[in-house]
N, C-alpha and C positions, 0 to 999 in steps of 0.2 A: 170238492160240491157236486151235487149235482145235475149238471145244468142240464137245460132244454136242446132239441134241437135248435129253435127258433134262437134262442140266447149264443147259442156256438154259430150259426151261421149268419147273424147280424152284429155280433159284438166280436168274435175271436177267432174267422176263418177269413185267409186272404187279406191279414190286414200287413199293409205295405210298411207303416211307418207307426212306430210307440213310441210317445215320450212321456217322460216318469218325471211330473212335477207339474203343476197345472198354475203356477205364479206367473210374473210378469214374462222372463225368458220363456217358458213353454209354451203359453198361448202365442207370443210373438213366434215364435218356431213354427209351431202349427199354421198359423195365419199364412206365413211365409211358403211354408210348404204347399198350402191349399193354394198359393199362388203359380208356383211353378209346375205342380201335379194335380191338375182340374178334378181329374178321375180317382185321383189314390184315395185307400182307406186308412185315415188317421184316427189313431186311439193315444187320447191324453190320459195317463193313471196318475189319481192324486190320492196319498194315503189321508188325506184329512176331510172332514166334512167341506171343509174353505180350502182353500189354497194354503198349504202350511208353510211354516218357514218366516218370511218379513214382508210377504206382498202384499196380505191385508193386514199386516199388523205395524206397517212403518207410521213414521211421522208426517209423511207427506210434503217432504221438504224437496221443490224441484231446485239441487243447488249442486255444483261440483266441485266443492271444496272451499274451506276458510283460508284465509292467508297463511293463519299458522300451519292448518294442515298442510298446506300445497310447499310452506318452508320444510315441514318436516319431511315430506315425500323426496323432496331436492336433497335430503343429507342419506336418501337408501336406494336413491331412483337415480337414473342420469336425465339429464335437462331435457334431452328429447323426450326419453319415455313420461317425463311428468308433463308435458306440452302434450302429446300424444293420448294420455288417460285424459285430460281435460279436455282435448278436441272431442274424444268418444263421448265424454258425458254431454257436452255440450250437444252435441249431435244426436245424442239418443235420445237428448229431452225435447229437442225441437221434432223428431221422429214421432215420439209419442204425442205432442199436441197437434202434428198433423194428423196422425191416424185417428184421435179418438175427439180432438177439437177443444177450444178450451172453455166452452160452455159445459160440455160434461163432464170436462176435470175440473169445474169451478175452479181456474187458474185464475190467481191472484197475484201482480205483479209488484208484491210489496218492495223486494228489495230484500236482501241480509245484511245482518249484522253481526259482527264478532266482539263481545265485551269482556275485559279482562279485568278480573280482581285486583283489591291493592296488592295482595301477595304475587300477582302475574306483572307488575311493573318490568321486570327487566325481559319478558316476553312480550309484552306491549312495544317496548323501544325495540326489539329485534326486529318486528314486525317493522315498524317505521322505518328503519332502516333497509329493510329486505322489500317497502314495497313499490319503490321506482322498478327496479330490477324485475319483480314479479310482472308489473305492468306493462315492461317493455316485451317480455319473452310470451304476453299473452295479446299483444296488439294486435299480432297478424291475424290472428281467429276473431277478437271482439270489435275490431277497427277502434277503438277506444279506451281510456283506462279501466279497469273492471274493481280495483280496490282505491278507497278514498276515505282519509282521516274526516270523522264528522263528529259535533258535539252528542255525547247522550240527551236526547229529551225525554227518555222515557222515566226518568226519576229512579233508575236503578240504587241500591245503597251498596256501597264498598267496594265500588269498582271504580276506574278509571273514568273520568270526566268525558276522555274520546272513546267513538269507537271507530272501527273499520266498519264501512259501508260499501256492499256490492251492488249496485242497481241490477242485475242481471239474475236475481235470485228471485223465486216466486213459491207458492202454494199451491199445493192441490188438493183434491179430496180423494184419499186411497180408495174409500168403499166404491165410489161412482167410478173408480178409474178401473178395480176390478170386473165391475160388474158389468161394465161397457164391454171390457174385453171378451168376458165371457159369451156374453150376446152374439158378439160379433163370429164368434167360435161355434156358437151353433149354428147361427145364420149360414155358416161354413160346411154344415155336415159336418164337424168334428165331431168324433166321438170322447164324450168325457164321462169317466165312471170316477166315481169317490170312495174313499176310505178302501183304496185297492194299495195293499204294499208290496214292492218287488223284494224279495227275499234272496233271489239270485238270477243268473243270466249265465247262458251258455252260449258264442257265436260256434255256430256250425256251418261254415263255409257261406251257405246259399241263404240262410237266415239265423235268427236267432230264438234259441228257447227262452222265454220268460217267465219266471217262476213268481208266482205269486201265493198266498198263504195255503189255499184250497185248491189248486189246481194250477196247471201253464197253459201254455199257447205260442205258436209262432207266429215273428213277425219279421219283414224283410229288414226291416232297419229300426234300432235301438238308439232314443236320444235322451241322456240324462238331462235334466234341468232342475237340480237337487240342491244346488249350493251348498248353505251350511249343514246338509247331510249328506255331502258327497265325499265323508275322510275315506272309506274304505275303497272307492273305485279310482282315487286320487294315490291310495298309500302315503296317507299325511299331507298332502300338498295342500288340503283346504281344512280348516278347522273352523268348528264352529263357533260362534260369538253371540253369547245374548245380549240380547238390549231389553231393558225393564224400562216402562213407560208407566206415567200416569196424566188424569187429566180432572180439571176442576169441575165443579159446578160451574154456571153462568156466573161473573163477576160484574157488579153494579160499577158503569163508568168506566170500564176498561180501555186503556187508552194505548195498550201496544199493540201494533199491527206489523210482521214480519215475521221471517225466521230468523234467528238467534244461535250463534255457536259460544260455547266458552269451553277452556282448558283444552285448546287443541282440539276439538270437536268432539269431546268424550260426553260434553253434556248438550244439550240442543233442547231450545224450546220456540213457541211460535203460537199465537193466538188462533183460535178456532172459532170464528164469531167472537163472543164476549169471555170464552173459557182461555183457561190455557193448559197447554199440553207440554211435558217437560219428560225427558228420557235421558240416558246414559248411567255413567258412573263405573261401567264395566271396568275401569283402570284402578279401582278401590279392591279388588277382589280378583285379577282376572283367572287364577286356577278355577274357581267355582264358576265363572261365567262361561268357561270355555268348556259348553254343553249343548246336547240337541234338547235339553229337558226343558219345559217351560216352566215360568214359576218365577216368585219373586223372592227378595232374602231383604230381611230386616235393616242390614247393614246400608245399600244401595237405596231403600225406600227412604229411610231416617236420612239420608243425605239429599234426596229430592226434596222432600220435604224442606229442609234447611234450607237448601237455597231458594224456594219460593216465599220463605218466612222472611230470612235475613237480605235477601240480593233482589228477587225480580218481583216480589209483589209486597215489600217492607212496611206497607201503609194500608193494606188491603186485610178484608176478613175472604176469607177463602174456604172453601170446605173440598176434601177430595171426593171425586165421583167415581174414579173408575180406575183401575191398574191392569197392566199387562205385560206379556213380553214377546219378542219376536226371536229367532234365531237366523243371522246372518252367515257369511261364509266369506272367512278371509285368509290369510298366508303370508309369508315372508317377502314375496312380491304382491303390489296391488294389481298388477297385471292379469285381467283373467284370462281365465283357461277356456280356450275353443278348440276342441282338438279331436282327432279319432283315435279311442281306445284300440281298435281291432279294427278287422275287416270291415264288420255291419254295426258298430259300435262307437256313439261320439257322447262329446258331453260340451256343456256351456256353460260354466260355474267361477267360484271363487270371485264376486261382485265387490268386495272391499267394503258391504255398507253402502254402496251407491246404485242400487239395484232398480230406483224409481229413475236414475239418469242413466244408467247404461242398458238396464233389461231388454228394452225394445232392440238395441243394436245387436246386442250380444245375441239374442232369440233370434233376429234374421242373419247371423255371421253361422249360427250352430246350423239352420236348415240351409245354409247355402254348401257346407260342406258336403252334402250330398251330391 
């Protein structure tokens, strides 16, 4: 690229910290670095027009895991690990609300619900049996019961008459959140360049050569906040997981308010005003959905529409207004990876589908590795 003297001087010379990825983690890392190093030159590189991945594409759930998800985690993680994960998610949500404010986030404390289809009766009974134990291990953190059995008042069809209710869940406006974080970054004189993909890098003891498509530059430190796009830098410890989503047109007399989980969290929906946002279905085709390509598939979109027609809105007329997808970062463990990869290279990745909850905290932890 034929860069001018001004471009080289202002953007690519004497760079102290380069962060790859301008999502929740990357922006919080940049803001934390600005707190710690007021005079540092901080550069954020983003390969998309907007923050790619999941930060601007998620469903806006301020949650930390449904009861069946937590039970599932207890089968693959130690009790201490699960408690630590939930604590991080809860602390991260409080940090996000403190940093941006509930008005900016349009935070709505409607609570969260887990519903069970008639085919999931065994899972429902398992949840009821586990409920007292899970409440007990979470009581030191929340000071009260987190999960309660409640009557379904939403007129869902083909589901158990009871739900599991969590009063600590809420909704946020994902677009508002990301705009606010970007404004804070600009106000803190953090440089952000979009549509810039890092193709490779080389740690050269005193600095890192960062290679973009058309040129390269040097940065004293390089931080990756690329989550679902981090497979190569972690040798497979992070795998991409595509999540497909749709949203309806406004629905007259909609009486659904809250965040809802179904089938161990593989499906999730919420109201946005008088619309319904519904996502999930990755478990229908894990191989196809392990991808960094955005897009929708017929098998999953058909299942989402079927859930709307038969379970969520059985007696309502609705139209689909829009469909999209996002890319999460998952792995064999749900513990995030916040580590030093080499002398001057670091990463904060593998958010396990909980980026809204833990992204702010992981961003700060990443910056504090420096």
